[in-house]
DRENNU-547585 format. One record per atom (N, C-alpha, C, O): residue number from 1; atom name; x, y, z; residue in three letters. Coordinates in Angstrom, 2 decimals. Example, Ala and Ser with C-alpha at 12.3 -4.5 7.8 and 13.67 -1.06 7.14 Angstrom:
2
{rec 1; N; {13.19; -5.69; 7.80}; ala}
{rec 1; CA; {12.30; -4.50; 7.80}; ala}
{rec 1; C; {13.20; -3.30; 7.80}; ala}
{rec 1; O; {14.24; -3.32; 8.46}; ala}
{rec 2; N; {12.85; -2.25; 7.08}; ser}
{rec 2; CA; {13.67; -1.06; 7.14}; ser}
{rec 2; C; {12.90; 0.03; 7.87}; ser}
{rec 2; O; {13.41; 1.14; 8.04}; ser}
This chain:
94
{rec 1; N; {0.78; -0.90; -0.66}; met}
{rec 1; CA; {-0.27; -0.24; -0.19}; met}
{rec 1; C; {1.03; 1.24; -0.26}; met}
{rec 1; O; {2.25; 1.21; -0.07}; met}
{rec 2; N; {0.30; 2.16; -0.53}; his}
{rec 2; CA; {1.28; 3.09; -0.81}; his}
{rec 2; C; {1.44; 4.50; 0.56}; his}
{rec 2; O; {0.47; 5.12; 0.99}; his}
{rec 3; N; {2.52; 4.68; 0.89}; lys}
{rec 3; CA; {2.30; 5.56; 2.05}; lys}
{rec 3; C; {1.30; 6.24; 2.17}; lys}
{rec 3; O; {0.41; 6.05; 3.00}; lys}
{rec 4; N; {1.38; 7.69; 0.85}; lys}
{rec 4; CA; {0.30; 8.45; 1.24}; lys}
{rec 4; C; {-1.03; 7.32; 1.91}; lys}
{rec 4; O; {-1.17; 7.04; 3.10}; lys}
{rec 5; N; {-1.80; 6.89; 0.90}; met}
{rec 5; CA; {-2.58; 6.28; 1.58}; met}
{rec 5; C; {-2.59; 6.09; 2.93}; met}
{rec 5; O; {-3.41; 6.64; 3.66}; met}
{rec 6; N; {-1.39; 5.07; 3.46}; lys}
{rec 6; CA; {-1.68; 4.58; 4.78}; lys}
{rec 6; C; {-2.05; 5.57; 6.11}; lys}
{rec 6; O; {-2.49; 5.47; 7.26}; lys}
{rec 7; N; {-1.58; 6.54; 5.20}; leu}
{rec 7; CA; {-1.25; 7.95; 6.34}; leu}
{rec 7; C; {-3.14; 8.37; 6.10}; leu}
{rec 7; O; {-3.92; 8.36; 7.06}; leu}
{rec 8; N; {-3.42; 8.60; 5.14}; val}
{rec 8; CA; {-4.73; 9.24; 5.32}; val}
{rec 8; C; {-5.86; 7.67; 6.11}; val}
{rec 8; O; {-6.89; 7.77; 6.77}; val}
{rec 9; N; {-5.28; 6.66; 5.78}; leu}
{rec 9; CA; {-6.36; 6.30; 6.29}; leu}
{rec 9; C; {-6.02; 5.58; 7.86}; leu}
{rec 9; O; {-6.86; 5.01; 8.56}; leu}
{rec 10; N; {-4.57; 5.76; 8.19}; asn}
{rec 10; CA; {-4.69; 5.60; 9.44}; asn}
{rec 10; C; {-5.41; 7.04; 10.45}; asn}
{rec 10; O; {-6.03; 6.91; 11.51}; asn}
{rec 11; N; {-5.03; 8.56; 9.63}; tyr}
{rec 11; CA; {-4.91; 9.53; 9.90}; tyr}
{rec 11; C; {-6.62; 10.21; 10.21}; tyr}
{rec 11; O; {-7.14; 10.70; 11.21}; tyr}
{rec 12; N; {-7.12; 9.94; 8.71}; val}
{rec 12; CA; {-8.25; 11.17; 8.41}; val}
{rec 12; C; {-9.43; 10.10; 8.80}; val}
{rec 12; O; {-9.50; 8.99; 8.27}; val}
{rec 13; N; {-10.46; 10.63; 9.91}; arg}
{rec 13; CA; {-11.63; 9.77; 10.20}; arg}
{rec 13; C; {-12.47; 9.60; 9.00}; arg}
{rec 13; O; {-12.10; 10.39; 8.13}; arg}
{rec 14; N; {-13.55; 8.80; 8.60}; arg}
{rec 14; CA; {-13.94; 8.23; 7.85}; arg}
{rec 14; C; {-15.16; 9.53; 7.94}; arg}
{rec 14; O; {-15.26; 10.13; 9.01}; arg}
{rec 15; N; {-16.19; 9.97; 6.60}; gly}
{rec 15; CA; {-17.14; 10.64; 6.50}; gly}
{rec 15; C; {-16.03; 12.41; 6.09}; gly}
{rec 15; O; {-14.84; 12.73; 6.13}; gly}
{rec 16; N; {-17.10; 12.95; 5.80}; gly}
{rec 16; CA; {-16.50; 14.30; 5.22}; gly}
{rec 16; C; {-16.31; 14.60; 4.44}; gly}
{rec 16; O; {-16.81; 14.03; 3.48}; gly}
{rec 17; N; {-15.62; 15.52; 4.26}; ser}
{rec 17; CA; {-14.70; 15.95; 2.14}; ser}
{rec 17; C; {-13.26; 15.46; 2.31}; ser}
{rec 17; O; {-12.58; 15.26; 3.31}; ser}
{rec 18; N; {-13.08; 15.35; 1.21}; phe}
{rec 18; CA; {-11.64; 14.91; 0.89}; phe}
{rec 18; C; {-11.40; 15.83; -0.17}; phe}
{rec 18; O; {-12.25; 16.25; -0.95}; phe}
{rec 19; N; {-9.67; 16.26; -0.12}; ile}
{rec 19; CA; {-8.78; 16.45; -1.63}; ile}
{rec 19; C; {-8.02; 15.76; -1.98}; ile}
{rec 19; O; {-7.05; 15.28; -1.40}; ile}
{rec 20; N; {-8.46; 15.60; -3.19}; asp}
{rec 20; CA; {-7.07; 15.04; -3.88}; asp}
{rec 20; C; {-6.20; 16.29; -4.91}; asp}
{rec 20; O; {-6.60; 16.69; -6.01}; asp}
{rec 21; N; {-4.59; 16.86; -3.99}; ile}
{rec 21; CA; {-4.71; 17.57; -4.88}; ile}
{rec 21; C; {-3.13; 16.93; -5.95}; ile}
{rec 21; O; {-2.06; 16.51; -5.51}; ile}
{rec 22; N; {-3.56; 17.09; -7.40}; gly}
{rec 22; CA; {-2.63; 16.74; -8.22}; gly}
{rec 22; C; {-3.14; 14.66; -8.08}; gly}
{rec 22; O; {-2.54; 13.66; -7.68}; gly}
{rec 23; N; {-4.61; 14.92; -8.70}; cys}
{rec 23; CA; {-5.20; 13.59; -8.88}; cys}
{rec 23; C; {-4.65; 12.33; -9.28}; cys}
{rec 23; O; {-4.52; 11.17; -8.89}; cys}
{rec 24; N; {-4.32; 13.24; -10.40}; gly}
{rec 24; CA; {-4.27; 11.97; -11.72}; gly}
{rec 24; C; {-4.52; 11.44; -12.47}; gly}
{rec 24; O; {-4.87; 11.90; -13.55}; gly}
{rec 25; N; {-4.41; 10.05; -12.14}; thr}
{rec 25; CA; {-5.30; 8.99; -12.70}; thr}
{rec 25; C; {-5.95; 8.56; -12.06}; thr}
{rec 25; O; {-6.41; 7.46; -12.37}; thr}
{rec 26; N; {-6.49; 9.41; -10.36}; gly}
{rec 26; CA; {-7.24; 8.56; -9.77}; gly}
{rec 26; C; {-7.31; 7.94; -8.94}; gly}
{rec 26; O; {-8.33; 7.63; -8.34}; gly}
{rec 27; N; {-6.11; 7.57; -8.69}; glu}
{rec 27; CA; {-6.15; 6.08; -7.43}; glu}
{rec 27; C; {-6.53; 6.14; -6.29}; glu}
{rec 27; O; {-7.31; 5.46; -5.63}; glu}
{rec 28; N; {-5.70; 7.28; -6.03}; phe}
{rec 28; CA; {-6.37; 7.44; -4.81}; phe}
{rec 28; C; {-7.94; 7.85; -4.48}; phe}
{rec 28; O; {-8.47; 7.49; -3.43}; phe}
{rec 29; N; {-8.34; 8.32; -5.06}; ile}
{rec 29; CA; {-9.58; 8.66; -5.37}; ile}
{rec 29; C; {-10.70; 7.60; -5.87}; ile}
{rec 29; O; {-11.89; 7.78; -5.64}; ile}
{rec 30; N; {-10.29; 6.74; -6.42}; val}
{rec 30; CA; {-11.15; 5.68; -6.68}; val}
{rec 30; C; {-11.36; 4.40; -4.63}; val}
{rec 30; O; {-12.34; 3.94; -4.04}; val}
{rec 31; N; {-10.15; 4.38; -4.39}; gln}
{rec 31; CA; {-9.60; 3.43; -3.28}; gln}
{rec 31; C; {-10.47; 4.74; -1.97}; gln}
{rec 31; O; {-10.72; 3.93; -1.08}; gln}
{rec 32; N; {-10.63; 5.13; -1.81}; leu}
{rec 32; CA; {-11.22; 6.44; -1.11}; leu}
{rec 32; C; {-12.54; 6.65; -1.33}; leu}
{rec 32; O; {-13.17; 6.60; -0.27}; leu}
{rec 33; N; {-13.49; 6.96; -2.70}; arg}
{rec 33; CA; {-14.66; 6.51; -2.30}; arg}
{rec 33; C; {-15.67; 6.22; -1.92}; arg}
{rec 33; O; {-16.69; 6.60; -2.49}; arg}
{rec 34; N; {-15.69; 5.54; -0.95}; asp}
{rec 34; CA; {-16.77; 4.78; 0.19}; asp}
{rec 34; C; {-16.02; 5.21; 1.64}; asp}
{rec 34; O; {-16.55; 4.81; 2.68}; asp}
{rec 35; N; {-15.19; 5.76; 1.70}; arg}
{rec 35; CA; {-14.62; 6.07; 3.25}; arg}
{rec 35; C; {-15.49; 8.13; 3.14}; arg}
{rec 35; O; {-15.95; 8.35; 4.26}; arg}
{rec 36; N; {-15.59; 8.67; 2.74}; phe}
{rec 36; CA; {-15.85; 9.65; 2.63}; phe}
{rec 36; C; {-16.96; 10.36; 1.47}; phe}
{rec 36; O; {-16.93; 10.22; 0.24}; phe}
{rec 37; N; {-17.90; 11.13; 2.25}; asn}
{rec 37; CA; {-19.31; 11.49; 1.84}; asn}
{rec 37; C; {-18.63; 12.31; 0.56}; asn}
{rec 37; O; {-18.96; 11.82; -0.52}; asn}
{rec 38; N; {-17.82; 13.36; 0.46}; thr}
{rec 38; CA; {-17.03; 14.10; -0.50}; thr}
{rec 38; C; {-16.12; 13.90; -1.18}; thr}
{rec 38; O; {-15.20; 14.02; -0.36}; thr}
{rec 39; N; {-15.51; 13.60; -2.40}; leu}
{rec 39; CA; {-14.09; 13.81; -2.62}; leu}
{rec 39; C; {-14.11; 14.80; -3.85}; leu}
{rec 39; O; {-15.19; 15.11; -4.36}; leu}
{rec 40; N; {-12.99; 15.27; -4.28}; val}
{rec 40; CA; {-13.01; 17.26; -5.02}; val}
{rec 40; C; {-10.76; 16.34; -5.09}; val}
{rec 40; O; {-9.82; 16.36; -4.29}; val}
{rec 41; N; {-10.98; 15.70; -6.61}; gly}
{rec 41; CA; {-10.21; 15.64; -7.47}; gly}
{rec 41; C; {-9.62; 16.54; -8.15}; gly}
{rec 41; O; {-10.21; 16.57; -9.23}; gly}
{rec 42; N; {-8.36; 17.71; -8.15}; ile}
{rec 42; CA; {-7.49; 18.15; -8.92}; ile}
{rec 42; C; {-6.77; 17.94; -9.90}; ile}
{rec 42; O; {-5.81; 17.26; -9.52}; ile}
{rec 43; N; {-6.70; 18.14; -10.98}; asp}
{rec 43; CA; {-5.04; 18.36; -11.28}; asp}
{rec 43; C; {-5.15; 19.38; -13.01}; asp}
{rec 43; O; {-6.18; 19.75; -13.58}; asp}
{rec 44; N; {-3.93; 19.55; -13.35}; thr}
{rec 44; CA; {-3.47; 20.22; -14.36}; thr}
{rec 44; C; {-3.81; 20.08; -15.75}; thr}
{rec 44; O; {-3.90; 20.91; -16.65}; thr}
{rec 45; N; {-4.04; 18.32; -15.69}; ser}
{rec 45; CA; {-4.11; 17.28; -16.89}; ser}
{rec 45; C; {-5.69; 17.09; -17.34}; ser}
{rec 45; O; {-6.42; 16.16; -17.01}; ser}
{rec 46; N; {-5.93; 17.85; -17.91}; ser}
{rec 46; CA; {-7.28; 16.90; -18.83}; ser}
{rec 46; C; {-7.26; 15.97; -19.11}; ser}
{rec 46; O; {-8.39; 15.50; -19.20}; ser}
{rec 47; N; {-6.14; 15.00; -19.46}; his}
{rec 47; CA; {-6.16; 13.88; -19.88}; his}
{rec 47; C; {-6.14; 12.71; -18.35}; his}
{rec 47; O; {-6.69; 11.61; -18.38}; his}
{rec 48; N; {-5.55; 13.14; -17.35}; ala}
{rec 48; CA; {-5.85; 12.43; -16.24}; ala}
{rec 48; C; {-7.54; 13.02; -15.31}; ala}
{rec 48; O; {-8.36; 12.52; -14.53}; ala}
{rec 49; N; {-7.35; 14.17; -15.95}; ile}
{rec 49; CA; {-9.12; 14.02; -15.33}; ile}
{rec 49; C; {-10.12; 12.97; -15.97}; ile}
{rec 49; O; {-11.02; 12.23; -15.54}; ile}
{rec 50; N; {-9.51; 13.27; -17.24}; glu}
{rec 50; CA; {-11.06; 12.64; -17.99}; glu}
{rec 50; C; {-10.88; 10.70; -17.97}; glu}
{rec 50; O; {-11.58; 9.74; -18.30}; glu}
{rec 51; N; {-9.47; 10.95; -17.35}; phe}
{rec 51; CA; {-9.50; 9.40; -17.93}; phe}
{rec 51; C; {-9.62; 8.96; -16.28}; phe}
{rec 51; O; {-9.59; 7.78; -15.94}; phe}
{rec 52; N; {-9.76; 10.02; -15.38}; thr}
{rec 52; CA; {-10.36; 9.63; -13.44}; thr}
{rec 52; C; {-11.75; 9.70; -14.22}; thr}
{rec 52; O; {-11.95; 8.51; -14.45}; thr}
{rec 53; N; {-12.94; 10.47; -14.81}; ala}
{rec 53; CA; {-13.41; 10.44; -14.93}; ala}
{rec 53; C; {-14.71; 9.35; -15.26}; ala}
{rec 53; O; {-15.82; 9.39; -14.72}; ala}
{rec 54; N; {-14.13; 8.08; -16.62}; arg}
{rec 54; CA; {-14.15; 7.15; -16.78}; arg}
{rec 54; C; {-14.41; 6.13; -16.08}; arg}
{rec 54; O; {-15.45; 5.46; -16.05}; arg}
{rec 55; N; {-12.88; 5.94; -15.19}; arg}
{rec 55; CA; {-12.52; 5.31; -13.97}; arg}
{rec 55; C; {-14.42; 5.53; -12.65}; arg}
{rec 55; O; {-15.09; 4.54; -12.36}; arg}
{rec 56; N; {-14.74; 6.76; -12.22}; val}
{rec 56; CA; {-15.64; 6.81; -11.54}; val}
{rec 56; C; {-17.02; 6.78; -11.60}; val}
{rec 56; O; {-17.95; 6.62; -10.81}; val}
{rec 57; N; {-16.76; 7.08; -13.44}; gly}
{rec 57; CA; {-18.19; 7.23; -13.52}; gly}
{rec 57; C; {-19.35; 8.35; -13.13}; gly}
{rec 57; O; {-19.06; 9.39; -13.72}; gly}
{rec 58; N; {-20.48; 8.50; -12.42}; lys}
{rec 58; CA; {-21.13; 9.03; -12.75}; lys}
{rec 58; C; {-21.46; 9.61; -10.92}; lys}
{rec 58; O; {-22.49; 10.11; -10.46}; lys}
{rec 59; N; {-20.35; 9.33; -10.36}; asp}
{rec 59; CA; {-20.44; 9.24; -8.87}; asp}
{rec 59; C; {-21.04; 10.60; -8.55}; asp}
{rec 59; O; {-20.48; 11.50; -9.19}; asp}
{rec 60; N; {-22.31; 11.15; -7.51}; lys}
{rec 60; CA; {-22.72; 12.12; -7.83}; lys}
{rec 60; C; {-21.78; 13.04; -6.25}; lys}
{rec 60; O; {-21.93; 14.14; -5.72}; lys}
{rec 61; N; {-21.02; 12.06; -6.03}; asn}
{rec 61; CA; {-20.14; 12.73; -4.02}; asn}
{rec 61; C; {-18.94; 12.51; -4.90}; asn}
{rec 61; O; {-17.93; 12.21; -4.26}; asn}
{rec 62; N; {-18.77; 12.60; -6.54}; ile}
{rec 62; CA; {-17.04; 13.13; -7.10}; ile}
{rec 62; C; {-16.89; 14.02; -7.49}; ile}
{rec 62; O; {-17.19; 13.93; -8.68}; ile}
{rec 63; N; {-16.40; 15.46; -7.14}; leu}
{rec 63; CA; {-16.36; 16.58; -8.07}; leu}
{rec 63; C; {-14.69; 16.36; -9.16}; leu}
{rec 63; O; {-13.76; 15.85; -8.55}; leu}
{rec 64; N; {-14.45; 16.70; -10.54}; leu}
{rec 64; CA; {-12.89; 16.25; -10.37}; leu}
{rec 64; C; {-12.84; 17.54; -11.59}; leu}
{rec 64; O; {-13.56; 18.00; -12.47}; leu}
{rec 65; N; {-11.49; 17.76; -11.01}; val}
{rec 65; CA; {-11.26; 19.66; -11.52}; val}
{rec 65; C; {-10.21; 19.76; -12.80}; val}
{rec 65; O; {-9.21; 19.12; -12.48}; val}
{rec 66; N; {-10.14; 20.00; -13.35}; cys}
{rec 66; CA; {-9.06; 20.44; -14.25}; cys}
{rec 66; C; {-8.27; 22.15; -14.76}; cys}
{rec 66; O; {-8.42; 23.05; -15.59}; cys}
{rec 67; N; {-7.19; 21.66; -13.30}; gly}
{rec 67; CA; {-7.12; 23.20; -13.73}; gly}
{rec 67; C; {-5.62; 22.97; -12.48}; gly}
{rec 67; O; {-4.96; 21.97; -12.19}; gly}
{rec 68; N; {-5.54; 24.57; -11.97}; glu}
{rec 68; CA; {-5.31; 24.88; -10.58}; glu}
{rec 68; C; {-5.52; 25.17; -9.04}; glu}
{rec 68; O; {-6.38; 25.98; -8.71}; glu}
{rec 69; N; {-5.11; 24.82; -8.53}; leu}
{rec 69; CA; {-6.44; 25.09; -7.04}; leu}
{rec 69; C; {-6.78; 26.06; -6.87}; leu}
{rec 69; O; {-7.75; 25.87; -6.14}; leu}
{rec 70; N; {-6.67; 27.29; -7.04}; asp}
{rec 70; CA; {-6.81; 28.50; -7.51}; asp}
{rec 70; C; {-8.11; 28.97; -7.97}; asp}
{rec 70; O; {-8.93; 29.71; -7.42}; asp}
{rec 71; N; {-8.14; 28.15; -9.50}; ser}
{rec 71; CA; {-9.07; 28.10; -9.63}; ser}
{rec 71; C; {-10.75; 26.70; -9.38}; ser}
{rec 71; O; {-11.72; 26.48; -10.09}; ser}
{rec 72; N; {-10.18; 25.96; -7.69}; leu}
{rec 72; CA; {-11.21; 25.11; -7.21}; leu}
{rec 72; C; {-12.39; 26.35; -6.94}; leu}
{rec 72; O; {-11.61; 27.29; -6.77}; leu}
{rec 73; N; {-13.61; 26.89; -6.81}; his}
{rec 73; CA; {-14.10; 27.79; -6.27}; his}
{rec 73; C; {-15.66; 27.02; -4.98}; his}
{rec 73; O; {-16.86; 26.98; -5.27}; his}
{rec 74; N; {-14.91; 26.48; -3.48}; leu}
{rec 74; CA; {-15.52; 25.17; -3.00}; leu}
{rec 74; C; {-16.71; 26.40; -2.14}; leu}
{rec 74; O; {-17.71; 25.87; -1.68}; leu}
{rec 75; N; {-16.59; 27.88; -1.96}; asn}
{rec 75; CA; {-17.88; 28.25; -1.59}; asn}
{rec 75; C; {-18.87; 28.42; -2.52}; asn}
{rec 75; O; {-19.70; 29.29; -2.29}; asn}
{rec 76; N; {-18.95; 27.89; -3.35}; lys}
{rec 76; CA; {-20.58; 28.29; -4.13}; lys}
{rec 76; C; {-20.75; 26.61; -4.50}; lys}
{rec 76; O; {-19.93; 25.70; -4.61}; lys}
{rec 77; N; {-22.15; 26.66; -4.61}; asn}
{rec 77; CA; {-22.88; 25.39; -4.57}; asn}
{rec 77; C; {-22.17; 24.57; -6.00}; asn}
{rec 77; O; {-21.85; 24.98; -7.12}; asn}
{rec 78; N; {-22.14; 23.78; -5.61}; ser}
{rec 78; CA; {-22.48; 22.34; -6.49}; ser}
{rec 78; C; {-23.13; 21.57; -7.56}; ser}
{rec 78; O; {-24.07; 20.83; -7.27}; ser}
{rec 79; N; {-22.69; 21.68; -8.81}; ser}
{rec 79; CA; {-23.96; 21.35; -10.15}; ser}
{rec 79; C; {-24.96; 20.52; -9.20}; ser}
{rec 79; O; {-26.16; 20.75; -9.38}; ser}
{rec 80; N; {-24.64; 19.68; -8.30}; asn}
{rec 80; CA; {-26.57; 18.70; -7.94}; asn}
{rec 80; C; {-26.85; 19.85; -6.82}; asn}
{rec 80; O; {-27.28; 19.45; -5.73}; asn}
{rec 81; N; {-26.64; 21.34; -7.01}; gly}
{rec 81; CA; {-26.89; 22.13; -5.48}; gly}
{rec 81; C; {-26.97; 21.73; -4.37}; gly}
{rec 81; O; {-27.94; 22.01; -3.67}; gly}
{rec 82; N; {-26.04; 21.01; -3.98}; asn}
{rec 82; CA; {-25.19; 21.55; -2.36}; asn}
{rec 82; C; {-23.97; 22.12; -2.65}; asn}
{rec 82; O; {-23.10; 22.16; -3.52}; asn}
{rec 83; N; {-24.34; 22.63; -1.35}; pro}
{rec 83; CA; {-23.16; 23.93; -0.87}; pro}
{rec 83; C; {-21.60; 22.90; -1.07}; pro}
{rec 83; O; {-21.38; 21.92; -0.35}; pro}
{rec 84; N; {-20.95; 23.21; -1.82}; arg}
{rec 84; CA; {-19.55; 23.16; -1.20}; arg}
{rec 84; C; {-18.84; 24.09; 0.08}; arg}
{rec 84; O; {-19.06; 25.29; 0.24}; arg}
{rec 85; N; {-17.93; 23.22; 0.95}; lys}
{rec 85; CA; {-16.90; 23.97; 1.53}; lys}
{rec 85; C; {-16.05; 24.57; 2.12}; lys}
{rec 85; O; {-15.89; 23.61; 2.87}; lys}
{rec 86; N; {-15.42; 25.21; 2.44}; asn}
{rec 86; CA; {-14.26; 26.44; 2.17}; asn}
{rec 86; C; {-13.07; 25.29; 2.26}; asn}
{rec 86; O; {-12.96; 24.25; 2.91}; asn}
{rec 87; N; {-12.53; 25.72; 1.63}; leu}
{rec 87; CA; {-11.39; 24.06; 1.26}; leu}
{rec 87; C; {-11.22; 23.75; 2.72}; leu}
{rec 87; O; {-11.60; 22.69; 3.21}; leu}
{rec 88; N; {-10.44; 25.00; 3.59}; ser}
{rec 88; CA; {-10.48; 24.59; 5.39}; ser}
{rec 88; C; {-11.15; 22.99; 5.85}; ser}
{rec 88; O; {-10.86; 21.98; 6.49}; ser}
{rec 89; N; {-12.08; 23.50; 5.14}; asp}
{rec 89; CA; {-13.19; 22.18; 5.22}; asp}
{rec 89; C; {-12.59; 20.43; 5.18}; asp}
{rec 89; O; {-12.87; 19.55; 5.99}; asp}
{rec 90; N; {-11.70; 20.34; 3.97}; tyr}
{rec 90; CA; {-11.25; 19.67; 3.04}; tyr}
{rec 90; C; {-10.08; 18.71; 4.02}; tyr}
{rec 90; O; {-9.11; 19.21; 4.60}; tyr}
{rec 91; N; {-10.37; 17.50; 4.02}; ser}
{rec 91; CA; {-8.62; 16.28; 4.41}; ser}
{rec 91; C; {-7.72; 16.81; 3.12}; ser}
{rec 91; O; {-8.12; 16.37; 2.04}; ser}
{rec 92; N; {-7.08; 17.29; 3.09}; cys}
{rec 92; CA; {-5.86; 17.46; 1.60}; cys}
{rec 92; C; {-5.07; 16.06; 1.78}; cys}
{rec 92; O; {-4.62; 15.49; 2.78}; cys}
{rec 93; N; {-5.07; 15.76; 0.43}; leu}
{rec 93; CA; {-3.86; 14.77; 0.07}; leu}
{rec 93; C; {-3.25; 15.59; -0.66}; leu}
{rec 93; O; {-3.98; 16.28; -1.38}; leu}
{rec 94; N; {-1.27; 15.87; -0.78}; gln}
{rec 94; CA; {-1.30; 16.22; -1.85}; gln}
{rec 94; C; {0.24; 15.71; -2.77}; gln}
{rec 94; O; {0.38; 16.01; -3.95}; gln}
């Protein structure tokens, strides 16, 4: 198991929200999808985001964003109408 995954599993409690900064192909997103209520993956590679989107399907609890971290607007409503939280409300993996 990857060192970062062990840290998440050992030190971040279930539920809540999680953001994977530089999510790449979504390995952590896929493995953590049942552990958190909301998952956000952000990456600058559109190809990585598209690949991750195919992996996770239409999971309404997963938001994938192509861009830089500052392009993520977490204080607005999501596309499904649920309010997003501030970045400080998320557990983060970088």
